[in-house]
N, C-alpha and C positions, 0 to 999 in steps of 0.2 A: 704687783708689789715685788720687791727685790727678796731674794731668798735669804732667810736668816740661819747663818750657818752655826753660829756659837750658841749652842744649848747646852753645854756641858755644866754638870753640877760637881762631878767627882773626877779624879784621874781615870777611874775605870771606864765613864762615860766617854772620854776623849780617846782612851785606848781602842775602843771599839770601832769609832770611826776610822781611826788610823790603820787597823786591821781590814776594814770594810774595803777601803781605798788602797790596801797593798802598800803602803808607805812605810819608811825607815824612818820613825820618830818614836822615840823612847823616853820614858821619864823615871825619874827616882824620887822617892819620898823623903829621903833624909838626906839634907842639904850640907855635905862635908867638902866634897871637893872643890866648890866654886869658893868655899872659904879660906882655901889654900893660897899662900903666897905664890907669885908667878914672876919667873925672872925675865927681863926685857933689857938685851944688852948688858950694861954693866949695872942696872938698876934691878930692884926687887919691890914690887908693888904687894900691898897685904892681901888682896884677895883678886878672885878672878872675874870680877864683875866692873863693866865699864858703861860709858854714856858715849853715844855716837855724837858726831858733830851736827848738832840740831840748831837751825837758824831760827831766831825770833822775830827777823825783819824789823827790830825795833830799835837801830842805832840812829844817832842824829844825821841829817841830810849831808853832812860832809864827812861821814864814816867812822864817827867815834861811838864807842858803847853809850847808851842812855840809861835812863832809870829802870826800864824793865829787863835791860841787859843785864845790869848789875844785880838786879834780883834773881833773875834765872840763874846766873853763875854761882850766887851764894847759895841757892838752894839744891844746885847740883854739888857743892862744896859739903853741905850738912847731910847729904843723902847716904853716904857709905861706900858709894862705889870707888875703888882706889885708881881707876882709869878715867879721866874726864879728857874726852877729844873734842877741843874747843871748836866752834863754829866755823863755816866757811867765811874766810877773809880776803877780800880781793887784793891783788897786787897793783891794780892799775884802775884809774877812775873808768876807764872805757869797758873794763872787765866786771862792773858789779852787776849783779842779777836784778838788783831792784835799788830804788834810790835810799833805802835805809840798811842796805848791807853794809857790814863794818869794812874798812878800808884802811889797812896800816900805814901810818908814814910817821916821819920824825916829829911832826907836830901833835899828832894824836898819841904819841907814845906814853905820856903820862896817864891817859885815860885806860890803855891796856895794861899798864902796871897796875893801875887800881882796880881794873876786872879782875885780874889774876891775884891779887893781894886779897880780894874780898871771898873769892872761892877758898883760898887758902886759910884765911882767918876761920872762916866757917867751920871747915873741916877740922881745925885744929881745937876750937872751942868745944866740938862736938865730941871728938874721938882723942884730944889730949896729944896727938901728934899728927904731922903731916909729911915725914919724912918717908913713907910708903905709899904716898899719893903721886901720881904722874899725871901732868897737865899739858896738854899740846894745844897747838893752833893750826887749823887748816888753811893752806894758802891756795888760791883759786884764780882762775880766769873762766867766766862764765860763758865765752864762747858765744855760740848761736843763741844763747838765752840773756845775753848782756841786754840791760834794759834800753840803753841809749840806742843801739843799733846791733844787729846779729855780726858776730865775728865768725866766719866759718872757715874750716881747715878743708873743706872740700864740698863739692856738691853731693849730697846724698838724695836720690830721687823720691823717697819716700819721707824722709825727714824734712826736706825744703817744703813739701807741700804741707806740713804743719808747722812751719817756722814763718810767723808773720811779721811783717813791716808795720801792719796797722791792722790789729786783730778787730777793731771794732768795724772796719771797713771792708775784712775779709781778705786783705792783701798780702799775699805771701811771697817768699823769694821766688824770684825769676831767675832762669839759666844765666843771664847775663850780671847777677849780683857777683861783686868781686869777692875772691877768695884771699884769705889773710895771706900777705907776701912772707917770702924766706926772711928778708930783711926785719919785718915786724916781729918774726918768732923769734929771731936772734935778739932782737931788742928786750922781748919777753923774758929770755933766760936772766937777764941782768935786774930785771924787775923783781923777779922770785928771789933772787939773791940779796938784794937789798931789804926786802920784806923779812927773809930769814934773818938777816943781821939784826933787823929791829925786834924780831920775835925773840932772838937769844938775850939781847940786851933788856928786854922786858922782863926776863926770867922765866920763861914757857921752857919746860923741859925737852919737849920735841916739837918738830913741825912736819906737819902733813902736806906733802905735794899731792893735791886732788887730782886723780885720774878716774873719775867716776862719773855715772849718770849723765853722759853725752855732754859734758861741760868740755870747754877746749882741748884739753889733755887726753881726755878719754876719746874724743873725736880723731885726734891725731893717731892713735893706735890703730883705728880702723881705715886709716885715709891710704887704702892701696890703690886708688885711681889718682891721687895726687901726684902732681909733678914736681920734680927739685930734691933739695936735701932732705926734707921732712916727710916724704911720701913714698910710696911704692913698697920697697923692700921692708922687712921687720926691723932691719936696721936702720933704715930712714925713719921709719915712723916712731921708733923709739930714740932718736936722736935728742929730741927737746928734753925730755926727761932725764937721759943720760947727762947731757950738758948742764941742765939745772943742779942736779945731784953733785956732779964733779966741781962745779964752780962754788958750791955752798960749802964743798967739803973742803977746797982749798982756802975758802975764805975764813971759815970757822973752826976746822979741824974738829976735836971732839967735844966742843962747846955746847953743842945741842944735838940731841938724837934726831934721826931721819926715820920719817915714815911715811906710809903711803896707803890711803883708801882707793882700792881700784875697783873698775867693773871686770868681772871674770867672764860674764855673757851680757853682750848687749840685746840680743835677738832683734826683732825688727819692730816698726812703729805698727800700732793698732790704731783703727779708725771706728769712731761710734757712729751708729744711727741717730740723728739728730732728734727724733721721735722717740724711739724706744730705747736709746741709750746701750743698746746691745753693741759688742764691739768685736771687730775680725782683724786679722792682719791685713795690711795693705798689700794688693798684688805686688808680686814679685817675680824677678826672672832668676834662672839658674844657670849657672853658676854665680852665686849671690857674692858680689863684690865689695860690700859695704860692711860697716859694722865691725866690733872686735869679740873675739871669743865665739864665733858662730860657726857652725858648719855650712860650709858653701853650697853642699847639696840640699841642705833645709836647715834655713836659718832659724827656724823654730826650735832647734836643737843646739846643745853649746858643743863647741870643740875646744878643748882647754889647753891645746898644743902649744898655742903663742902666749895665753895668761900664764901657764906655768914657766914658759921661757922668761915673760917679764919677771915674774918673781926671783928667778934665779938671777937676771940682769940686775934688779933692785939690789939684792943681797950684796951683789959684788960691789956696788957703788954705796954700802954702808947703811942701806935701810935694815932697821932692827925690829921694825913693827909694821904689820901689814893687816888692813882692815878689808874684808871681802864684801863686795856688794854685786849689784846686777840691776839691768834694765833702766829706764827713764823716767823720771817722775812725770814728765810731760805727755808720753804716747805709749808706753807699757807699763804703767805703774804697778799692775799686779804682780810683775816680777820681783821689783824691789822691795814692794811693801804690802804684802797680802792684806786685804782689807774687806770689812763688812759691809758698809756703805759707801757707795761712789760719791766723789767729791762734786761739787755742782757742774764743774766744767769738765768732768770724767766721765767713764762708761762704768756699767755694771762689771762686776768681776767675771773673767772668762773661764775660771775654773774654782773648784772647791779651795778656800784658803789655804787648808792643810796641805795642798799639793804644792803651793808656792813656799810655804814653810819648809817642806821635805826639800824641795830643790836647793834652797838657801843651805841646808845643812849637808846636803850630798857634795854640793860644789865647794863648800868651804871645807869639807873633811878631805876632799882631792889635794886642795892647796896645802893643807895641814900635813897629811901623810908624806906628801913629797918633800916637806921641809920640817920635820919632826922638831928642831932644835929653834925653829923661829916662832916668834909671838905672833900668833893670827887671832884677829878679832872676828867673831861672827855677828851676823846679821840676820833679821827675818824672824825675831822672837815676840814682837809686841802683841802679833794677834792672838797669841795663845793665852793671853790675860795672865790671870793669877798662876797657870800653870807654865808660865815661860822660864821660871827658875828651876822646875823640874825637869824640864827637857835640856836646859842649859846643864845642870848638874850631870845628868846622862852624857851630854855630848863631850864634857870635860873629862868625866871617867873613862869614856870611850877614846879619849883622845882624837876625837874629831875636831876639836878647837881648844884655842889656849884661854881665851877670854870671852865670856858672855857679855854682850853689850845690848842696851836697849836706846831706841831713838825716840819715836813717839811715847813709848811706853815711859821714858824718863820724864817727858815734859809733863804728862798727866800724874806721874808718881815719882817724883824725885827723890823719896825715901825709899826705894823699892829695895835697895842693896841692905840698909840698915834693918827693916823689917824682915828680910828674908834671912838674914844671919841672926838675928836675935830671936825672932818668933818661929822660924822654921817654915814660913809660908807668907805669901801676899795676902793682902785685903782686898776682897772682891770689889769694896766700895771705892777703892783707890786706883785701879787698874785702866790702863787705856782700853776703851771699846772700839777702837779701829772704826770710828763712824766719820771721820775725815773733815770733821768741823775746822781742824787746825790747819788743813790745805785750804778749806774754803776761805779763810782767813788770809792765807798766804796769797791766793790768787785774786783777791778783791783789791783792785788798785784805786777805786774812784773816790779817794778822799784828798784833802789837802796836801796831805805829805807824799801822795803817789802810791801808798803802800800801808796796808794795815798792818799792825804788829799780830804775831800770831803765837798762841798757847791751847790750852786745852779747856775748850768751852764747858764740858760736863763737869771736869774735875776741878778747875780753877776758875769758877763761875764769876768769882767777886771783880776779876780783873777782864776776863776775856767774854763773859757774857754779854756785858754792854755792847762791846766792838761788834760782836756777832748780830746783836740785834739790829744795830746800827747799818750792817752789810744787807741784812734781808730787806730793811725797809726802803734801802736803795735800789736794790735789785727789783723789788716789787713796783717802785716808782719806774724805772728803766722799762719793766715789761708793760705797764699800763700805758706809757708814752709810745711804745711800739705798738701796741694795740689801737690805739687812739690815732697813729699816723698811718696805719695800714686802713683803717676804715675810711680815711678822708681821700684816700687814692682811688 
C-alpha cells in the first residue's frame, strides 16, 4: 500500500512534520498579507492570490473553447483570485499537446473573446468590479509532447527513451529522429507574435511565453549539445525567447503585458518499476550536459546560475511577471507537483511531499530575493490542502514570493480565494486531495475525441465522475483483453 502522508488536522500537526524533516516551511494563522494589493508593471491587482494555467483538455477539435472551458473560466472568475493565468494555448497546429488543446487563430478569436468576457463578467457580478483583476493567456509549443508527432530541440538520452512515437507498441524516439531545424524555429518566432497580437486583440491583460515542463522553449534552454544558432551557448539557447519577446514588443509596444512561466530546475527523468511503481533516476553520466537549471556534477541538485540570468534577460526584454515552476509532468512529476497518490501511468512519490513543497518555496525565494521589485508567482502549494493559504501568507510576509497561486487546488476549489479572505480559512471538504484523478483523465486518450476532459473527480463529481468511470471501464476492458491475448499465446 502507498504511504499516506497527509494526516494533519491542525497547523501544529503539520508543523511537527516540517520540523522533523528539517524544512523551511512556515505558516501564519491570520491572513492579512495575501489580502493586500500587488503591483505588476503598471497595474495593481486586488490581492496576492492567483490561479495557475490549468488545462481542461476540453476545447473543440479545431482549438476553440468549448462548454467546459467556458464553465471553468467562469468559476475561476467568481473565485476571488485577482490573477487568473489562462491555460496553455498552442500557437501552431503541430504544437498542440492533445487534440482538445486550445489553439488561437483569427477564426477562433470571437470564442476567446467570449471566454475572457465570461470570466470578467462572473468576477464583476460577484465582487462589483474587475479593474483590479488581471487575466492572461499562456502561449505554447508542446515540443516533444506534441500529440501529432514529437518536435525535439535536441536528443536528450534519458528523455528520448521516455518519448514515444507509439506508446501502445512501446516505440520511442531513435537516434536518427530529426531535430527541429533553425529555419523552423525562426518561423515559430513569428507564430508566437501572431498569437500575441490576437491575444491583445481579444483583450487579455498579459501573455505568457511558456518556458516550463520540458515543452519546446524549456527544452531549448537546456540544449547545450545542439548545433546552430539556437543551441550551445547560453546566448544561443535564449535566442528564441529573446527574439519572440523583441518581436512582440516591436509589434505591440505596451498594449499587452509580457510574462513567462519558467522552469528553474529540470532535474533528470525518473523511471518506474512496472510492477512496484517505485521510481529511480535514470542512469546518467557526469558532467551532465542536458536540461536546464541542473548541477552538472549532480543533476539531482539545482544550479540557479542560468535561471537567474534568464530572469534578468526576461526583465531586460520587458517581462513584468514571472511564474516559477520545475520538473516535467511526464517523467519527474514529484518536482513539479508534490502528490499523495500516483497517477495511473506514474510512479509512487520518491520523497515526502513536504520536501517537494519546501523545494518550491526555497527556489522561488531565490528568484524573488534576486529580483525584489519583480512580481514573482509561486507554485507547489496544493498538496498542503487547507493549510496552503497559511503557508502562502507566511511566504508573502517573508518576501519569499509576491503572489501565491494554486493549480490543481483551483480546479478542485475555484472559490479558495474568496473563502480564505472572507472566512480566514479554507474548507477541508473542498480542497484538492492530490490524488491525481485529474491527471488520470488527462492521460486517457481512448475515446472518440482522442482526449478526455479533465477536472476534479472528488470535488466536481457531477461533471467529472462519470468521465472517470468511463475511463476505468475502458482500462478494465483493455486489461482483460491483454490477459486473454496472453493466455492464447
